[in-house]
N, C-alpha and C positions, 0 to 999 in steps of 0.2 A: 550408509554405514551406521550400525548401532554398536558403538564401541563397548558399552557396558554389557550388552547381551553377548557379544562375541567373547569378551574376556571371562564371562561366567561359564562358557561352554566346557563341559567335562569330556575331554578326549578319552576315548577308550584306548588302552595300551595296545601297541602294535608289537609283534614278535618277529624275530628274524634269527633263523638257525643257520650257522655257517661252520665250515671246516677249513682246514688248511687250503683246500682247493679254491674256495671263494676269496680268501685273503690273498692268495697268489694271483688270482685273476684280477683283483683290484690293483695290486702292485703293477702288473703288466699294463693295466688300463691307464696308469699315470706315468708310463714311460720308463719303468724300472728295467734295467738290463740284467741279463742272466749271466753276468760275469763280475769279477771283482767284488766289491763290497755289496753290490746289488743282489748277490746270490742269497744273502740272508733273508730277503723278502720274497724270493721266487722258488726256493728249494726247501721243501718241508723237512729234509734230513740234515740241513745245515746245522752246525752246532749252535749258531746264534739265530736260528729261525725266529722271525718277529713279524708282527702285524703293523703296518704303517699307521701312524696315529690318525691320519685323515680318513682312514677306513670308517671312522665314526659317522661320516656323512651318509654311508650306505643305509644303516638302519634308520637314520633320521629322515631319509627321503620317504620312507613309508608313512611317516606322520604328515609330511608336506603334501603328499598325495591325497590326503583327506580334507584339505582346507576348503574344498568346494562344498562341503556338507556342514560347515560351521554356521549356525544361525546368527544373523546380524552382520555377517561378513559378505559384502558384495564382491563376488569373485568371478573373474573371466580369464580363463587360462590364456587366451590370445593376447591379453594385455599385461601379462606378468613379466617382470624383469627382476632378476636376482641382483640386488644392489650391493649387499655386503654380507660377510660371513664371519662369525666368531666361533671358535671351537676350543674348549678346554678339556684335556684328558687327565683324569684324576689318577689313573693307574693304567699301565699298558694292557691292551686288549689281549685276552688269551688266544691261543692259536686255533681254538675251536670253542664254541659256546652257543647257547641260546640267549639272545638279547631281548630285553623288554624296553621299549621306548615310550615315554610319556610326553605328550605335547601340551602346550599352553599358549594362548594368545597373550603376550606380555603387554602389548599396547598397539594402537592404530593411530598414526599421526596424519594430520591433514596438511599436505604439502601443496595445496592449491590445485595444480594440474594433475595430481595423483595422490594416492594414499600410500604411506609407508607402514607395512604390516610387520610387526616384530613377533616372531614365533620362537619360543624356547622349547628345546627338546632335551630331556634328560634320558640317558641310556644306562641300563643296569644289566649286570649278569643275572639272568633270571634264576639260575640255579643257586647262587650264593647271595643274591640280593645286593651285591656290591655295586655302588654307583661307579661307572666307568668314565662317562663323559657328560659334559654340558655344552650345548650348542645354541647359538642364536642366529636364526635366518632373518635377514632384513630384505623383505620382498616389496618391490615398488609396483603398484598397479596403476597403469596409465589411465587417466580419465575418471578415477574413483575419488578424487578429492572434492573440496568444496562442501563439506558436511559440518562446517563450523567446529571442527575438532582442534585439539592441541597440536602445536607444530613441533614440540620437543617433549622428551620423556626421560626421566631418570633411569628408566629401564633399559635404555639404549646403550649398547657397548660402543664406545667411540674408537674411530681410527686415529692414527697419529701420523703427522707428516714426516717424511724421511729427512735426514739431515741434509744440509746444503753442501757439505764437503763432498769430495770425490768418494765413491764407494770404497770400502776396505777390501772387498772381494767381489768377484763377478763370476757367475756360472753361465754357460751357454749350452743349450741342448736343442736339437732339431726335433720337430714333431712329425711322426710318421703319417703318411697319407691316410692310413686307415685307423688313426688313433681315436677319432670320435666314434666310429663304428664299434671299436673294441670297448671303449669306456661305457657306452650306453648299456651294454650287456653286463659289464663288470659292476656297474653301479645300480642298475635297475631303472635308470632314467631313460625311458624309451621314446622321449620326445622326437618326432620325425624331423624336427628342425636340424638335428645333428646327423642325418643320414640321407634324407630325401631332397634332391636338388629342386624339384618342383615346389615342395612345401617351403623350403628355405627362400625361394624366389618370391613367394607371397609376402615375405617380411623384408624384402629388399636386399637379400644376400645373393651374391653370385654363385655361391655353393654352400653346402652345409657347414656349420661352424662348430667349434669345439665347445664342450660344456665348460662353464666358468669354474666349476668345482674340479674339473680335470686339470685345468691350468693351475689352480691352487695346489693340487696334488704334486705337480711338477715342482713348483716353487718351494713348497715345504720340504720336499726331498733334497733340493739344492741346499737349503739352510741346514737341515739335519746332517747332511753329508759333510758340509764345510765346518760346522761349529759343534757337532755332537758325535762325530765319527760314526754316524748311522745308528747311534744308541737310542732306541725309542724311549727308554726309561728317563731320558733327559728332557723329553718334550713336555712342556707345560700348557701352552696355549698359542693360538694364532688368531689374528684379526686382519681383515683385508677388505678393500673395496674393489669390486669388479668394474673396470673403467671402459674397456673396449673389447669387442669379440676377437677371437683368434681363429684362423683358418688352418686346418691340417695341412702340413707341408711347410709351414713357416718355422722360424727358429726363435726360441725364447732366450732372452738375456735377463738373468736375475741379478740385480745389484743389491749388495748387502752391506750394512753398517752395524758394527758391534758397539753397543753402549751398555756396559755391565752385563746383566743377564738377558737383556732385550736385544734381539737382532732385528733392526728395521730393514725392510726390503721393498723393492718394487720390481716388477717384471715388464720388460719391453719386448717389442718385436725387433729383431736384428735388421729386418728389411727396411724399415722406415722410422724406427725409434719411437713408435707409438707405445704409450704406457697402457698395458692391458690389466695389470694388477697394481693398484696404487695405495699409498699410505698404509702399508702392511707392517706387521711386526710378528715375530715369533719369540715367545719367552721360553728360555731353556734353563736347566739346572747346570750350573758351572760350565758355561760354554767356553770352548777353547778354539782359537783360530788355528786351522791345520793347513799348512802350505802344501799344495798338491799340484802335480802336473795333470795332464789330460788323463782321465780315468774313464774307460769305455767311451760312451757317446756324450758324457757330461764333462765339459772342459771348464776347469776352474782356474782362475788367475788371481793372484794377490798383488 
């Protein structure tokens, strides 16, 4: 790794044009139902039609796809793990637009057995030049450490441990058997790990696994539904650690704790209690706890 050289690399901007169709496809990719309050994310003629805030990862992926061309960056796709994700949305995404995303290597940390690569992605509405979102992808590359680099960085967005008390609210939602196949096309992340059983077996999985960012999309929807009444304008930011893989067909349990404008959360598997998203938080504008019964396939209890 040549950290200085990689950080100097001038990424060319990437462009992504979308319409309501792509926004809806993404919403379906993260488990949004076409009934109840979910209708606003999957029906373009709904009076409150909106784009989910985590849609921002779609244009960001086009930047991540170019990391194998960065000079000074030792990159091997077969050894890449998505460790953590930060996403800040500065204003709601329009229902259609051409987006321009600009990447930057924020830092590369030497973790001994691997390297932690911090990639910042800023996304703009290319027509108005308004900045819509800022993201930081924390990518761990196995076997790329030991280059005498720094172990920590002020550039790194930090996770926060969830409170030790019982969660204030809990959401439960099953994952469809074809969710990974749907999400890979909705997001543009066509990694065969998420659809090809033989390819998944090479990495020790009994079957294809769900994208971590898909699991994140589920969890953020749960928080947005519970504490913002599905109003995307109240979303500020999310930070989370990807702890364990999820298999389509399993059931997610998202536990939430409200502390002022910050909603701490973690997501577990109902089947065995494994934490798959850990140390997460969502920042909202004026969050309000909403007592709900079961709504569609998302079951919320307080």
